[in-house]
C-alpha positions, -999 to 999 in steps of 0.1 A, spaced: 381 -454 20 371 -423 34 352 -434 64 342 -400 70 320 -368 57 303 -334 72 273 -345 64 262 -380 72 277 -408 53 256 -425 21 237 -420 -5 202 -403 3 168 -394 -8 167 -368 9 205 -357 4 239 -375 -2 271 -372 20 280 -340 20 271 -299 11 284 -269 -7 297 -254 19 305 -283 37 316 -314 16 339 -337 17 328 -358 -14 294 -353 -25 264 -331 -24 229 -339 -6 203 -334 -25 164 -343 -13 156 -343 -52 174 -383 -56 168 -416 -43 208 -419 -62 239 -398 -63 251 -364 -67 282 -354 -78 291 -318 -63 317 -308 -94 329 -335 -99 331 -372 -117 326 -400 -97 324 -438 -109 317 -472 -91 336 -501 -91 325 -530 -109 294 -545 -88 297 -582 -110 299 -612 -88 315 -592 -61 342 -612 -39 323 -623 -4 329 -609 33 342 -634 55 329 -627 90 332 -639 123 304 -637 153 301 -618 176 273 -624 205 293 -606 233 295 -570 237 325 -556 227 324 -530 255 312 -549 288 312 -588 274 273 -585 282 251 -611 264 239 -600 234 204 -594 219 191 -590 181 175 -561 172 176 -562 134 183 -591 111 185 -606 79 201 -572 64 214 -565 32 232 -532 18 210 -517 -4 228 -482 -6 260 -500 -19 256 -529 -28 283 -546 -8 278 -590 -3 264 -605 25 231 -604 50 237 -587 85 224 -578 115 229 -559 151 229 -572 185 227 -551 212 237 -555 253 212 -567 274 233 -544 301 210 -519 305 241 -501 317 258 -503 284 230 -506 257 258 -509 226 248 -519 196 272 -536 175 271 -553 138 266 -592 140 283 -613 122 315 -588 115 335 -584 88 373 -594 96 397 -567 95 414 -581 59 380 -582 38 365 -545 58 374 -529 23 348 -550 4 322 -534 19 335 -494 8 343 -510 -27 311 -484 -39 317 -463 -13 311 -424 -28 342 -410 -13 364 -399 -33 362 -376 -65 378 -390 -98 389 -357 -114 379 -318 -105 368 -314 -142 340 -299 -148 308 -320 -146 281 -322 -170 250 -310 -172 229 -331 -155 248 -329 -127 249 -293 -124 210 -291 -127 210 -318 -99 235 -294 -79 217 -264 -84 179 -279 -79 205 -292 -43 214 -253 -39 179 -240 -40 169 -263 -13 198 -252 4 185 -218 6 156 -224 14 163 -245 46 188 -221 58 161 -189 54 136 -215 69 165 -226 97 163 -190 114 126 -191 118 127 -225 139 154 -220 157 180 -243 136 204 -218 121 228 -218 151 230 -259 154 241 -259 124 264 -236 121 277 -250 151 278 -286 136 298 -274 104 322 -257 128 325 -292 148 314 -271 177 347 -253 175 348 -222 193 351 -197 167 374 -173 186 397 -204 189 429 -213 173 453 -238 175 469 -275 157 434 -293 147 436 -330 135 406 -347 118 404 -378 117 384 -392 84 393 -360 66 380 -370 34 382 -346 7 394 -318 35 367 -294 27 365 -290 61 401 -284 73 400 -256 45 376 -240 59 398 -242 89 428 -230 80 409 -201 65 398 -193 100 432 -194 114 443 -236 124 469 -255 115 456 -283 104 464 -322 98 438 -346 82 443 -385 82 421 -405 64 425 -443 52 414 -437 15 448 -426 -12 427 -412 -37 407 -389 -11 438 -373 4 456 -374 -29 429 -355 -39 427 -334 -5 462 -324 -16 454 -313 -57 427 -289 -44 444 -274 -16 477 -285 -5 468 -296 29 492 -313 53 474 -344 51 481 -387 61 468 -417 46 466 -447 69 451 -452 106 454 -430 138 476 -456 157 498 -459 124 503 -420 120 528 -424 151 519 -386 163 539 -370 188 525 -367 222 508 -334 228 503 -327 193 472 -309 188 449 -286 204 420 -299 189 409 -334 171 376 -343 154 361 -374 145 328 -372 121 309 -402 114 340 -419 119 338 -439 152 311 -461 142 331 -477 116 363 -485 137 372 -525 152 386 -506 180 368 -476 191 384 -474 228 420 -483 217 414 -452 191 402 -428 218 429 -437 241 453 -429 211 438 -394 207 442 -385 243 476 -390 237 481 -368 206 465 -341 225 473 -317 245 461 -308 279 429 -295 281 430 -305 244 391 -307 227 376 -343 213 347 -337 193 326 -366 186 299 -371 157 277 -407 154 244 -417 146 217 -419 170 205 -452 177 180 -439 203 167 -410 171 128 -402 168 142 -416 128 153 -454 141 121 -456 161 102 -448 132 119 -466 103 135 -498 126 158 -518 107 153 -494 74 171 -465 92 198 -451 77 221 -446 102 224 -486 104 242 -486 72 258 -522 74 282 -536 69 299 -503 71 288 -493 108 302 -515 132 291 -502 163 266 -478 173 262 -459 205 235 -443 224 246 -414 243 249 -423 274 271 -452 257 294 -429 239 296 -406 273 304 -439 292 333 -447 263 347 -417 263 354 -414 301 368 -447 301 392 -432 279 406 -402 300 384 -375 286 363 -355 306 329 -350 290 316 -310 286 289 -311 260 268 -342 247 237 -330 227 215 -355 198 210 -330 167 182 -327 141 203 -303 118 212 -336 91 171 -351 100 162 -345 65 190 -369 50 181 -393 76 147 -395 73 147 -392 32 173 -423 34 151 -444 56 120 -440 35 147 -451 -6 159 -481 20 127 -490 29 113 -490 -5 144 -509 -22 142 -537 1 106 -537 -9 116 -543 -42 142 -565 -37 166 -542 -53 204 -542 -44 224 -504 -45 236 -486 -58 202 -464 -60 191 -449 -95 189 -412 -94 153 -403 -92 139 -373 -86 119 -370 -50 105 -333 -50 75 -346 -27 96 -374 -4 120 -336 0 95 -315 10 82 -342 35 118 -348 51 122 -314 53 91 -308 72 101 -338 97 137 -321 101 121 -296 115 95 -314 132 121 -332 148 139 -303 163 107 -290 178 104 -324 196 141 -324 210 129 -297 235 108 -323 250 131 -351 243 166 -337 239 180 -367 232 162 -386 202 181 -363 174 197 -385 145 229 -379 156 251 -371 184 275 -347 192 296 -349 222 330 -327 234 355 -338 254 383 -323 274 417 -347 279 418 -327 312 400 -354 332 402 -349 368 
């Protein structure tokens, strides 16, 4: 299963996981509740009587062992229809404040949470007429946003996020953890990087090899056993929230980075305006796939504990239209007791509203810089 993509990973009303210029699996569209394929055909696994996901309770904080207090409860997966009822606890330790899924799926069953996840194309055959129309609608929306981004000062933030905050003048060996369909790595390869990707989804890896001919690995980071000091940069885009052991993974990243190597993390921000507004319906929660959610200060502390020196930490509204639009779809689906996948329904007014909220959030970041929908952290492996 691919657990990362270049835009937030899930279906949206204001978008679906990725964009044409930064896509791992599908094209985000502001016009649909459902999923919009980019150029490939997609299929769902049958959702008839899905097997139940076994769980274990987890009432204490995985990071500091502080007591957890309920933040959200009685949540069902309306996006992809994974079975079960879920909640989130927040660590009551004011110096931690980690949020985690409770109960937690057992490791052996976590794959059931991704049975209907849109993470890989079935083929690269030409899409049908309706898919082409949706793609063109999306392309028009993106062109409009790009034009407006320059007026609102969002263009540079969008460009930086698309290249994962890597210096455009830099070159070296790059590893993308959770590489999905490999489109980000392909772009970076075109810019002179030597690229490698790793992902749990063998079909996503096969598709990326077929399309781009990249050097990719199937599996998790620890089992890959990369040599120490192998990479100049490691990127993890919407990955860390899916991990059972985020601290151990970060320690492994530090081992395989060269001295002064760069780590770039992008993850949903639970301190965002969208979470404050939508609460339990916030798109960034995504139960039961998101196991941990990190407030910016918590993420910084975790990365530093793993031996990194944080050089930049910010939040961004670049994908706020996706978060806000999807949150409304989730709220509506729960109100009508619908379980995913969501139908493809045209939502032009919702798209317009989500786009306006994106710019509003971006402006508000001047006063509240840690309230964006996503946190971006950049760190070096040369801890003092």
